[in-house]
C-alpha positions as CSV (number, residue, x, y, z in Angstrom):
1,M,34.3,-2.1,-19.7
2,L,31.0,-3.6,-18.7
3,K,32.9,-6.0,-16.4
4,K,34.5,-3.0,-14.7
5,L,31.0,-1.6,-14.0
6,G,30.1,-4.7,-12.0
7,F,28.5,-7.0,-14.7
8,D,29.3,-10.7,-14.4
9,F,29.3,-12.5,-17.7
10,S,30.4,-15.8,-16.3
11,H,26.7,-16.9,-16.1
12,F,25.7,-15.3,-19.4
13,R,24.1,-18.4,-20.8
14,G,21.9,-18.9,-17.7
15,D,21.1,-15.2,-17.6
16,F,20.1,-15.2,-21.3
17,F,17.7,-18.1,-21.0
18,G,16.4,-16.9,-17.7
19,G,15.7,-13.4,-19.0
20,L,14.3,-14.8,-22.2
21,T,11.8,-17.1,-20.4
22,A,10.9,-14.4,-17.9
23,G,10.3,-11.9,-20.7
24,I,8.0,-14.3,-22.4
25,V,6.0,-14.9,-19.2
26,A,5.8,-11.1,-18.7
27,L,4.3,-10.4,-22.2
28,P,0.7,-11.5,-21.7
29,L,0.6,-10.2,-18.2
30,A,1.9,-6.8,-19.2
31,L,-0.7,-6.5,-22.0
32,A,-3.5,-7.7,-19.6
33,F,-2.5,-5.3,-16.8
34,G,-2.4,-2.4,-19.3
35,V,-5.9,-3.2,-20.5
36,Q,-7.1,-3.5,-16.9
37,S,-5.7,-0.1,-16.0
38,G,-7.6,1.8,-18.6
39,L,-4.5,3.2,-20.3
40,G,-4.4,0.4,-22.9
41,P,-2.0,-2.6,-23.5
42,S,0.9,-0.3,-24.6
43,A,1.1,1.2,-21.1
44,G,1.5,-2.2,-19.5
45,L,4.1,-3.2,-22.1
46,Y,6.1,0.1,-21.6
47,G,6.1,-0.4,-17.9
48,A,7.3,-4.0,-18.2
49,I,10.1,-2.9,-20.6
50,F,11.6,0.0,-18.5
51,I,11.0,-1.4,-15.0
52,A,12.5,-4.8,-15.9
53,F,15.6,-3.2,-17.4
54,F,16.3,-0.4,-15.0
55,A,15.2,-2.1,-11.8
56,A,17.6,-4.9,-12.7
57,L,20.4,-2.5,-13.6
58,F,20.3,-0.4,-10.4
59,G,18.5,-2.8,-8.0
60,G,19.9,-4.9,-5.2
61,T,18.4,-8.3,-6.0
62,N,20.4,-10.1,-8.7
63,T,17.7,-12.4,-10.0
64,Q,14.7,-10.0,-9.6
65,I,12.4,-9.6,-12.6
66,S,10.2,-6.5,-12.3
67,G,7.2,-5.1,-14.1
68,P,3.5,-4.3,-13.6
69,T,2.0,-6.6,-10.9
70,A,-1.6,-7.3,-9.8
71,P,-1.5,-5.2,-6.6
72,M,0.3,-2.2,-8.3
73,T,-2.1,-2.3,-11.3
74,A,-5.2,-2.4,-9.0
75,L,-4.1,0.7,-7.2
76,S,-2.9,2.4,-10.4
77,T,-6.4,1.7,-11.9
78,L,-8.0,3.4,-9.0
79,I,-5.7,6.5,-9.4
80,I,-6.3,6.6,-13.2
81,A,-10.1,6.4,-12.8
82,G,-10.1,9.2,-10.3
83,I,-8.0,11.5,-12.4
84,V,-9.7,10.7,-15.6
85,A,-13.1,11.6,-14.0
86,S,-11.7,15.0,-12.9
87,F,-10.9,15.6,-16.6
88,D,-14.4,14.8,-17.7
89,G,-13.6,11.3,-18.9
90,D,-10.9,12.4,-21.3
91,V,-7.9,10.1,-20.9
92,T,-5.7,12.1,-23.2
93,K,-6.1,15.3,-21.1
94,A,-5.7,13.3,-17.8
95,L,-2.6,11.4,-18.9
96,P,0.0,14.1,-17.9
97,S,-1.4,14.2,-14.3
98,I,-1.6,10.4,-14.1
99,L,2.0,10.0,-15.1
100,V,3.1,12.7,-12.7
101,V,1.6,10.7,-9.8
102,F,3.4,7.6,-11.1
103,L,6.6,9.6,-11.3
104,L,6.2,10.9,-7.7
105,A,5.7,7.3,-6.5
106,G,9.0,6.3,-8.2
107,L,10.9,9.2,-6.8
108,L,9.5,8.4,-3.3
109,Q,10.8,4.9,-3.7
110,I,14.2,6.2,-4.5
111,L,14.0,8.4,-1.3
112,L,12.9,5.4,0.8
113,G,16.0,3.6,-0.4
114,V,18.3,6.6,0.2
115,I,17.2,7.1,3.8
116,G,17.3,3.4,4.5
117,I,13.7,2.5,5.0
118,G,14.1,-0.8,3.1
119,K,14.9,-2.9,6.1
120,Y,11.7,-1.7,8.0
121,I,9.2,-2.6,5.2
122,K,9.0,-6.2,6.5
123,Y,7.1,-5.0,9.6
124,M,3.8,-4.6,7.6
125,P,1.1,-6.6,9.6
126,Y,0.2,-9.8,7.9
127,P,-3.6,-9.4,8.2
128,V,-3.4,-6.0,6.3
129,V,-1.3,-7.6,3.5
130,S,-3.6,-10.7,3.4
131,G,-6.8,-8.6,3.2
132,F,-5.3,-6.3,0.6
133,M,-4.1,-9.2,-1.6
134,T,-7.4,-11.0,-1.4
135,A,-9.2,-7.8,-2.3
136,I,-7.0,-7.4,-5.3
137,G,-8.1,-10.8,-6.5
138,V,-11.8,-10.1,-5.8
139,I,-11.5,-6.7,-7.7
140,I,-9.9,-8.3,-10.7
141,L,-12.5,-11.1,-10.8
142,I,-15.5,-8.7,-10.5
143,T,-14.2,-6.2,-13.0
144,Q,-13.4,-8.9,-15.6
145,I,-16.9,-10.4,-15.7
146,A,-18.1,-8.0,-18.4
147,P,-15.1,-8.2,-20.7
148,A,-15.2,-12.0,-20.3
149,V,-18.7,-12.1,-21.8
150,G,-18.0,-9.4,-24.3
151,Y,-20.1,-6.7,-22.8
152,Y,-18.9,-3.1,-22.9
153,P,-21.3,-0.5,-21.6
154,G,-20.2,2.1,-24.1
155,D,-21.3,-0.2,-27.0
156,D,-24.7,-1.0,-25.5
157,S,-27.0,1.5,-27.5
158,P,-30.1,1.2,-25.2
159,Y,-27.9,1.7,-22.1
160,V,-26.0,4.6,-23.7
161,E,-29.3,6.2,-24.6
162,T,-30.2,6.6,-20.9
163,F,-27.2,8.8,-20.4
164,K,-28.2,11.5,-23.0
165,P,-29.9,13.8,-20.5
166,L,-26.8,13.7,-18.3
167,A,-24.6,14.1,-21.3
168,E,-26.5,17.3,-22.3
169,E,-26.3,18.6,-18.7
170,T,-22.6,17.9,-18.5
171,I,-21.8,19.6,-21.8
172,L,-23.9,22.7,-20.8
173,E,-22.1,22.7,-17.4
174,G,-18.8,22.7,-19.3
175,I,-19.9,25.7,-21.4
176,L,-20.8,27.7,-18.3
177,L,-17.5,26.8,-16.6
178,D,-15.6,27.9,-19.7
179,E,-17.5,31.2,-19.7
180,V,-16.7,31.7,-16.0
181,D,-13.0,31.2,-16.8
182,E,-13.2,33.7,-19.7
183,D,-15.1,36.3,-17.6
184,I,-17.9,36.5,-20.1
185,L,-20.7,34.9,-18.1
186,V,-23.2,37.5,-17.2
187,L,-26.5,36.5,-15.5
188,E,-28.5,39.2,-17.3
189,D,-27.3,38.2,-20.7
190,F,-27.1,34.5,-21.8
191,E,-26.8,35.3,-25.5
192,E,-23.3,33.8,-25.7
193,T,-24.3,30.8,-23.7
194,I,-27.3,30.2,-25.9
195,K,-25.2,30.7,-29.0
196,R,-22.6,28.1,-27.8
197,A,-25.4,25.7,-26.7
198,E,-27.0,25.8,-30.2
199,Q,-23.7,24.7,-31.7
200,I,-23.8,21.4,-29.8
201,T,-24.2,18.6,-32.3
202,P,-26.0,15.3,-31.8
203,A,-22.6,13.6,-32.4
204,E,-21.1,15.4,-29.4
205,I,-24.0,14.4,-27.3
206,D,-23.7,10.8,-28.5
207,D,-20.0,10.8,-27.8
208,K,-20.4,12.2,-24.3
209,S,-23.2,9.7,-23.6
210,Q,-20.9,6.8,-24.7
211,K,-18.1,8.1,-22.4
212,L,-20.5,8.4,-19.5
213,A,-21.9,4.9,-20.1
214,S,-18.3,3.4,-20.3
215,D,-17.3,5.2,-17.1
216,S,-20.3,4.0,-15.3
217,G,-19.1,0.4,-15.7
218,K,-15.7,0.9,-14.3
219,G,-14.5,-0.3,-10.9
220,V,-16.2,-2.9,-8.6
221,I,-19.3,-0.8,-8.0
222,G,-19.7,0.0,-11.6
223,S,-19.2,-3.6,-12.7
224,I,-21.8,-4.8,-10.2
225,K,-24.3,-2.1,-11.4
226,T,-23.9,-3.1,-15.1
227,L,-23.8,-6.9,-14.3
228,P,-27.5,-7.4,-15.1
229,N,-27.0,-5.8,-18.6
230,A,-23.8,-7.9,-19.1
231,L,-25.7,-11.1,-18.3
232,K,-28.5,-10.1,-20.7
233,N,-26.1,-9.4,-23.5
234,I,-23.6,-12.3,-23.3
235,K,-21.7,-12.7,-26.6
236,L,-21.1,-16.4,-26.9
237,L,-17.9,-16.1,-29.0
238,E,-16.2,-13.8,-26.4
239,L,-17.2,-16.1,-23.6
240,L,-15.8,-19.1,-25.4
241,L,-12.5,-17.3,-26.1
242,T,-12.3,-16.5,-22.4
243,L,-13.1,-20.0,-21.3
244,A,-10.6,-21.5,-23.8
245,T,-7.9,-19.2,-22.4
246,I,-8.6,-20.2,-18.8
247,F,-8.8,-23.9,-19.8
248,I,-5.4,-23.8,-21.5
249,I,-3.7,-21.8,-18.7
250,Y,-4.7,-24.4,-16.1
251,G,-4.6,-27.4,-18.4
252,F,-1.2,-26.8,-20.0
253,K,0.5,-26.6,-16.6
254,R,-0.4,-30.3,-16.1
255,I,1.5,-31.2,-19.3
256,T,4.6,-29.1,-18.7
257,T,5.8,-26.0,-16.8
258,L,8.8,-25.4,-19.0
259,I,6.7,-23.2,-21.3
260,P,4.5,-20.5,-19.7
261,S,0.9,-21.6,-20.0
262,A,-0.4,-18.0,-20.2
263,L,1.8,-17.4,-23.3
264,V,0.5,-20.7,-24.9
265,A,-3.1,-19.6,-24.2
266,L,-2.4,-16.2,-25.7
267,L,-0.8,-17.5,-28.9
268,V,-3.2,-20.4,-29.5
269,V,-6.5,-18.7,-28.8
270,S,-5.5,-15.5,-30.5
271,G,-4.1,-17.4,-33.5
272,V,-7.3,-19.4,-33.9
273,A,-9.5,-16.4,-33.5
274,Y,-7.5,-14.3,-36.0
275,F,-6.9,-16.9,-38.7
276,A,-10.4,-18.3,-38.5
277,G,-11.7,-14.8,-39.2
278,L,-13.8,-14.6,-36.1
279,D,-15.7,-11.4,-35.4
280,Y,-14.1,-10.8,-31.9
281,Y,-13.4,-7.6,-29.9
282,P,-9.7,-6.8,-30.2
283,I,-7.5,-4.9,-27.7
284,K,-6.6,-1.3,-28.3
285,E,-3.9,-0.8,-31.0
286,I,-0.3,-0.8,-29.7
287,P,1.6,2.1,-31.3
288,A,4.5,1.0,-33.4
289,G,8.1,2.1,-32.7
290,F,10.1,3.1,-29.7
291,P,8.1,4.6,-26.8
292,V,7.9,8.3,-27.0
293,P,8.8,10.5,-23.9
294,Q,5.8,12.2,-22.4
295,W,7.1,15.7,-22.1
296,N,3.5,17.0,-21.7
297,M,3.5,15.6,-18.2
298,F,5.6,18.6,-17.3
299,T,4.2,21.2,-19.7
300,D,0.5,20.4,-19.2
301,L,0.8,19.6,-15.4
302,S,-2.2,20.6,-13.3
303,F,-1.4,20.6,-9.6
304,A,-5.0,20.8,-8.7
305,S,-5.7,17.5,-10.5
306,I,-2.9,15.6,-8.7
307,S,-3.1,17.2,-5.2
308,P,-5.9,14.8,-4.1
309,Y,-3.7,11.9,-5.2
310,L,-0.4,12.7,-3.4
311,L,-1.3,10.3,-0.6
312,S,-2.0,7.7,-3.3
313,A,1.5,8.2,-4.7
314,V,2.9,7.6,-1.2
315,I,0.8,4.4,-0.8
316,L,1.8,3.3,-4.3
317,S,5.5,3.7,-3.5
318,F,5.2,1.7,-0.3
319,L,3.1,-1.0,-2.0
320,G,5.8,-1.3,-4.7
321,A,8.4,-1.5,-2.0
322,I,6.6,-4.2,-0.1
323,D,5.8,-6.1,-3.3
324,S,9.4,-6.0,-4.4
325,L,11.1,-6.8,-1.2
326,L,8.8,-9.8,-0.5
327,T,9.8,-11.1,-3.9
328,S,13.5,-10.4,-3.0
329,I,13.1,-12.6,0.0
330,V,11.7,-15.4,-2.2
331,A,14.7,-15.0,-4.5
332,D,17.1,-15.1,-1.5
333,N,15.6,-18.4,-0.3
334,M,15.9,-20.0,-3.8
335,T,19.4,-18.8,-4.6
336,K,20.9,-18.8,-1.0
337,T,21.9,-15.2,-1.4
338,K,21.1,-12.0,0.4
339,H,19.6,-9.0,-1.3
340,Q,20.3,-5.3,-0.5
341,P,16.9,-3.9,0.4
342,N,17.7,-0.2,0.1
343,K,19.5,-0.6,-3.2
344,E,16.6,-2.6,-4.4
345,L,14.2,0.3,-3.6
346,I,16.4,2.7,-5.4
347,G,16.4,0.5,-8.5
348,Q,12.6,0.0,-8.4
349,G,12.2,3.8,-8.0
350,I,14.4,4.5,-11.0
351,G,12.6,1.9,-13.1
352,N,9.2,3.3,-12.1
353,S,10.3,6.9,-12.7
354,I,11.6,6.2,-16.2
355,A,8.5,4.1,-17.0
356,A,6.3,7.0,-16.0
357,F,8.3,9.3,-18.3
358,F,7.5,7.0,-21.2
359,G,3.9,6.5,-20.3
360,G,4.2,3.1,-18.7
361,L,2.4,1.6,-15.7
362,P,4.2,1.4,-12.4
363,G,5.4,-2.0,-11.2
364,A,7.4,-4.0,-8.7
365,G,9.4,-7.2,-8.3
366,A,7.2,-10.0,-9.7
367,T,7.3,-13.3,-7.8
368,I,6.3,-15.6,-10.6
369,R,8.6,-14.0,-13.2
370,T,11.5,-14.0,-10.7
371,V,11.0,-17.7,-9.9
372,V,10.8,-18.5,-13.6
373,N,14.1,-16.6,-14.2
374,I,15.9,-18.5,-11.4
375,N,14.6,-21.9,-12.5
376,S,15.7,-21.1,-16.1
377,G,19.2,-20.4,-15.1
378,G,19.2,-16.6,-14.3
379,K,21.9,-15.7,-11.7
380,T,22.8,-12.0,-12.2
381,R,21.1,-8.7,-13.0
382,L,21.8,-9.3,-16.7
383,S,18.8,-11.6,-16.7
384,G,16.3,-8.8,-15.8
385,M,17.9,-6.5,-18.3
386,I,17.6,-9.2,-21.0
387,A,13.9,-9.6,-20.1
388,G,13.3,-5.9,-20.7
389,L,15.2,-5.9,-24.0
390,L,13.2,-8.9,-25.2
391,L,9.9,-7.1,-24.5
392,L,11.3,-4.0,-26.3
393,T,12.2,-6.2,-29.3
394,I,8.6,-7.6,-29.4
395,L,7.2,-4.1,-29.2
396,L,9.3,-2.9,-32.1
397,L,8.8,-5.9,-34.4
398,L,5.4,-7.3,-33.4
399,G,3.4,-4.3,-32.1
400,P,0.9,-4.4,-35.0
401,V,0.5,-8.2,-34.6
402,A,-0.1,-7.8,-30.8
403,S,-2.9,-5.4,-31.6
404,K,-4.9,-8.2,-33.0
405,I,-5.2,-10.1,-29.7
406,P,-8.8,-10.6,-28.6
407,A,-9.7,-8.6,-25.4
408,A,-11.5,-11.8,-24.1
409,V,-8.1,-13.6,-24.1
410,L,-6.6,-10.9,-21.8
411,A,-9.8,-11.1,-19.6
412,G,-9.2,-14.9,-19.3
413,I,-5.6,-14.3,-18.3
414,L,-6.6,-11.7,-15.7
415,I,-9.2,-14.0,-14.2
416,T,-6.5,-16.6,-13.6
417,V,-4.3,-13.9,-12.1
418,G,-7.2,-12.8,-9.8
419,I,-7.7,-16.3,-8.6
420,G,-4.0,-16.8,-8.0
421,V,-3.2,-13.6,-6.2
422,M,-5.7,-14.1,-3.4
423,D,-4.2,-15.2,-0.1
424,Y,-5.8,-18.6,0.5
425,K,-3.4,-19.3,3.4
426,G,-4.7,-16.3,5.3
427,L,-8.3,-17.1,4.5
428,K,-8.0,-20.7,5.6
429,A,-6.5,-19.6,8.9
430,I,-9.5,-17.3,9.8
431,P,-11.1,-19.9,12.1
432,Y,-7.9,-20.2,14.1
433,M,-6.8,-16.5,14.1
434,P,-7.3,-14.1,17.0
435,S,-10.6,-12.2,16.5
436,S,-8.7,-8.9,16.3
437,E,-6.6,-10.1,13.4
438,V,-9.7,-11.5,11.6
439,A,-11.4,-8.2,12.0
440,I,-8.4,-6.3,10.5
441,L,-8.3,-8.8,7.5
442,L,-12.0,-8.5,6.8
443,I,-12.1,-4.7,7.2
444,V,-9.2,-4.3,4.8
445,L,-10.7,-6.8,2.4
446,V,-14.2,-5.2,2.3
447,L,-13.0,-1.5,2.3
448,S,-10.4,-2.3,-0.4
449,T,-13.0,-4.1,-2.6
450,F,-15.9,-1.7,-2.3
451,W,-14.4,1.6,-1.3
452,N,-10.8,2.7,-1.6
453,L,-7.6,0.7,-1.6
454,V,-5.4,3.5,-0.3
455,Y,-7.7,4.4,2.7
456,A,-8.4,0.7,3.4
457,V,-4.7,0.0,3.9
458,G,-4.3,3.1,6.0
459,I,-7.2,2.2,8.2
460,G,-5.9,-1.4,8.5
461,L,-2.5,-0.1,9.6
462,V,-4.0,2.2,12.2
463,I,-6.2,-0.5,13.7
464,A,-3.4,-3.0,13.7
465,A,-1.1,-0.4,15.4
466,L,-3.8,0.4,18.1
467,I,-4.4,-3.3,18.8
468,F,-0.7,-4.0,19.0
469,M,-0.2,-1.1,21.4
470,K,-3.0,-2.3,23.6
471,M,-1.6,-5.8,23.6
472,I,1.9,-4.7,24.4
473,G,0.4,-2.4,27.1
474,D,-1.5,-5.2,28.7
475,L,1.5,-7.5,28.7
476,T,3.7,-4.8,30.1
477,V,1.2,-3.9,32.8
478,K,1.0,-7.6,33.8
479,K,4.8,-7.7,34.1
480,S,5.0,-4.4,35.8
481,D,4.4,-4.1,39.6
482,V,2.9,-1.1,41.3
483,K,2.4,-2.0,45.0
484,S,2.6,-0.6,48.5
485,V,5.1,-1.7,51.0
486,N,2.5,-3.3,53.2
487,E,1.7,-5.8,50.3
488,L,5.2,-6.8,49.1
489,P,8.3,-5.1,50.6
490,W,11.6,-5.2,48.9
491,A,14.6,-6.8,50.6
492,D,16.1,-3.4,51.7
493,E,12.8,-2.4,53.3
494,L,12.6,-5.3,55.8
495,D,14.2,-3.2,58.5
496,F,11.7,-0.3,58.0
497,P,10.6,1.0,61.5
498,Q,7.3,-0.6,62.4
499,N,6.2,2.6,64.3
500,L,6.4,4.7,61.1
501,K,4.4,2.4,58.8
502,E,1.2,4.5,59.4
503,E,3.0,7.7,58.6
504,V,5.1,6.6,55.6
505,F,3.6,5.0,52.4
506,I,6.0,3.4,50.0
507,K,5.1,3.0,46.4
508,H,7.0,0.7,44.0
509,I,7.1,1.2,40.2
510,E,8.5,-1.7,38.3
511,G,8.6,-1.6,34.5
512,P,7.9,1.4,32.2
513,L,5.6,4.1,33.4
514,F,3.6,4.6,30.1
515,F,0.1,5.1,28.8
516,G,-0.8,1.5,29.6
517,S,0.1,1.7,33.3
518,T,-1.2,5.1,34.2
519,N,-4.6,3.8,35.4
520,D,-2.9,1.5,38.0
521,L,-0.7,4.4,39.1
522,Q,-3.7,6.7,39.6
523,A,-5.6,4.0,41.5
524,L,-2.8,3.3,43.9
525,A,-2.4,7.0,44.6
526,N,-5.9,7.0,45.9
527,Q,-5.0,4.2,48.3
528,I,-2.6,6.3,50.3
529,P,-4.0,6.3,53.8
530,T,-5.0,9.6,55.5
531,T,-2.5,8.8,58.3
532,A,0.4,9.2,55.9
533,S,2.4,12.4,55.9
534,T,5.2,11.1,53.6
535,A,5.1,9.1,50.4
536,V,8.2,7.3,49.1
537,I,8.1,6.5,45.3
538,R,10.7,3.9,44.4
539,M,11.6,4.0,40.6
540,D,14.7,1.8,40.8
541,K,13.2,-0.7,38.3
542,S,11.4,1.8,36.0
543,D,13.8,2.7,33.2
544,Y,11.3,4.4,30.8
545,M,8.6,7.0,31.1
546,D,6.5,8.4,28.3
547,Q,4.5,11.6,28.2
548,S,1.3,10.0,29.4
549,G,3.2,8.6,32.4
550,L,4.9,11.9,33.0
551,F,1.7,13.9,33.1
552,T,-0.1,11.3,35.3
553,L,2.8,11.5,37.7
554,E,2.5,15.3,37.7
555,D,-1.2,15.1,38.5
556,I,-0.5,12.7,41.4
557,L,2.3,14.9,42.8
558,M,0.1,18.0,42.7
559,D,-2.7,16.1,44.5
560,L,-0.3,14.9,47.2
561,S,1.1,18.5,47.5
562,N,-2.4,19.8,48.1
563,K,-2.9,17.2,50.8
564,K,0.3,18.3,52.5
565,I,2.0,14.9,51.9
566,N,5.8,15.1,51.5
567,V,7.0,13.1,48.5
568,L,10.4,11.4,48.3
569,F,11.9,9.7,45.2
570,V,14.4,6.8,45.3
571,G,16.6,5.6,42.5
572,I,15.2,7.6,39.5
573,P,16.8,6.3,36.3
574,E,18.3,8.7,33.8
575,Q,15.5,8.9,31.2
576,P,12.6,9.4,33.7
577,K,14.6,12.0,35.6
578,Y,15.3,13.8,32.3
579,M,11.6,13.8,31.5
580,M,10.7,15.2,35.0
581,E,13.3,17.9,34.7
582,R,12.0,19.0,31.2
583,I,8.6,20.1,32.6
584,D,10.1,21.2,36.0
585,L,8.6,18.5,38.1
586,I,12.1,18.6,39.5
587,P,12.6,21.0,41.4
588,N,9.1,22.7,41.5
589,L,7.2,19.7,42.9
590,V,10.1,17.5,43.9
591,P,13.0,19.4,45.5
592,E,16.5,18.0,44.8
593,E,16.9,17.2,48.5
594,N,13.9,14.9,48.3
595,I,15.6,12.7,45.7
596,F,17.8,9.8,46.9
597,D,20.1,7.5,45.0
598,N,19.4,4.5,47.3
599,F,16.8,3.5,49.9
600,E,19.3,3.5,52.8
601,D,19.8,7.3,52.4
602,C,16.1,7.8,52.1
603,L,15.5,5.7,55.3
604,N,18.0,7.8,57.2
605,W,16.0,10.9,56.2
606,V,12.7,9.4,57.2
607,K,14.1,8.4,60.6
608,A,15.4,12.0,61.1
609,N,12.4,13.9,59.8
610,V,9.1,11.9,60.2
611,K,7.4,11.9,63.6
612,D,5.5,8.9,65.0
613,V,2.0,10.2,65.3
614,Y,-0.2,7.1,65.2
């Protein structure tokens, strides 16, 4: 039955070991990305399970292993932080809105695949990708400094104390907003307000202060602001656990690459810390059992909370598409196969949609995990499905054990991910790159790191597009030719009557008449001598006209009409003629009888109708 559905079991042994190895590699990364996102390790694990399985099942790259990745997690973290802030720091209340945004991103990916956008994703400008990827690395490194040294702003009592006035103000503001919603807030009578305010307990203020302190340390700016406190409160044990993790990850690779070094670091450092009874900071508890559907993402949906993040969902879907298809190309090169880009997008979209429904992080095709799968024998989509099933088995059987992992270990893993994800190739090429591309890379890098990933990519794309249009415009103008007959006549103009050269001015337009060439056209129009009573515009070699060129031509024709200069057109191609007819340049400014298919007919008209005056 399964074979009839398109499953190939002839490579099952290779697929089994490939999926098994890739799943093991994915485990520590999934937990680490979950912690980084702010939703906890379980979110990363859920995302890895469902995306790996369903993206493989429905995707178009046989050996692809999918799950949360560094770029997708970085953007997801930004979205999560923004929505949580709009819910007054309450992750539980914000979760439905967060998951809806993730769901929308998945559905958009499906749409991208259905309408066939997959084959166009490859046109993303490299400087934008390079700046974005390097920014991801910088963001991860900066935000992991505090966890690496065991500093958590919400646990720093003196620091939390400074937020008490703001906590009281925030709680009171919440009471007033509640009363507005209940239509009981009356300016002349604050008795109800005072009554509710008196019920605020010190514990509530402490809890709010702790949340505000924790939120203040999130993101790059927050991490930098709390860095002095982190350096003053370094916990030696946490720092040693982080350093040991990093040392094993890099050191074990020198011994062998058959066993994932991140997994070795996770098991060894966590095992030593746990069995030695060390007083370390553990990750959040991973719920036992099968992931539960998040029905409240539909029942408790607040459109007002997700509307500012609709663009983020679009960018998240495109980022996942780019991330996945780049990995698909790597897989093609290794396996000498060819992936189906649109089908791959549909598979990724289905995986992300289902992951969101179960509370998982969004993800994409993961290069390292895919390479591991191929090198371990994976050849068909069964390998990705096996990787997902392995992670599900670990969740069901070892969830409570995984909850004992030190947070510092995951910080160490993330630091190595941050170092590895940066685009060193692009950075090394900066001295040799065109200044415009260097500017795009640096703008995207800086804006992504210190402002907003979504807007940074958008700004980078706009700048890249403008620079590209200017470059193509300049090149086209150089190749185009707009000259008078007195400078460079064409072959069929050599017999033009010498006595009429003062009365007739011939203009050549070679190449497209578009926004980049309009200045030259306007300048040449001003060169028509006052002796000319007739202007001949030859468009035999101009196959395209855009709106800018059309309106420039209209202005020139109106100016020549005011000067009583008769205009003749020769050899207008189909597209420019259609454009001229659409706004009635033909026949209002250029009568049909003034349009000629060839210069010979035009010359006969000139000889018959233009008088020799000068």
